[in-house]
C-alpha positions, 0 to 999 in steps of 0.5 A: 294563145296557149292551150290551158291543158298544157299548163300545170295550174297553181293548185297542182304545184309546189310553191314557196312564199316570199317571206320564208328563209333560204334554209326553209326553201331548201327543205322544200326543194329537197322534199319535192325533188325539184331543182326550182320552184316559183316564189309567190307573194304572201297572198299566193297570187303574185309571182315574184320569181323562181328560187333554184336549189343550186343557187342556195347550195352555192350560197350555203357553201360560201358561208352565206346566211341561210336565214335571209329571205328566199327573195335574196336569191330570187331569179327570173322575176321578169321571165313569164307569159300570159294566157293570151301570149302569142304561141311563138313568143313561148318559145323565146321565153322558155328558152333556157328555163325549166319552165315558164310562169304563166299569168292569167288575165289579172296578172295573177300567178296561174301556173307553169308551162314546162319544157316537157309538155311543150315538147310533148305537144310538138311531138303530137303535131309532128304525128310521129306515132301515126306516120310512116315516113318523114320527107325533108324537101328542099325548095328555093323558098319562092312564092307557091313552093309549099302549095306546089309540093303539097299538091304533088304529095296529095296526088298519092296520099294526105299529109299527116303534118308539115313543118317548115324550117329555115325561115330566116330572110337570109336563107337561100333555101327552105327545108319543109318536113312532110309526115306521110300517114301510116298507110303509105307503102314503099312503092307510093313513097317512091312515086312521091319522091320521084314526082317532087324531084321532077319538079325540082324539089330535092328530097334530101332525107327520108326517115322511116318511122316504122323502122 
């Protein structure tokens, strides 16, 4: 489920109605400075799609009729998620979009989730601002590896955050990124790394967040 605090709600957004012209939509886009905005129906509740500034300009440069309705160049009509969408589905949905539209429980337009808010959330989960080092630890991906790595690290310190990569079934190794808290010094770091490698967990990279 999405955190509502990540979503920019409809009341704070610039949108256009489906019955305005391309010329009118271009004026809205130019004034707002945005490259695209949502198109809503006449009631302001149903999401119809997005209108992009670049598509209007391309249409205009080719002598296209600017009195056509904005829906003529409508895009991303099926690109949306709901407030109850599984969080990981968001990453697939937002992939190449500046934002993904969010619908409420009644399938009415609720707001948008932007790339920037998603990245900010991820950076917070990484705990970069309050960490000392990030260890990239390679394992075979066997059952219990993550627990064993965590046990070794927590002998010396707590773990600020952990992210596991390479989770495809075809991958022969797993990379786990552990962010260590700010109070970990170089001596403690060396002990952690030595103990991990003694247990056949290869530390391939150490990023100093204080540098």
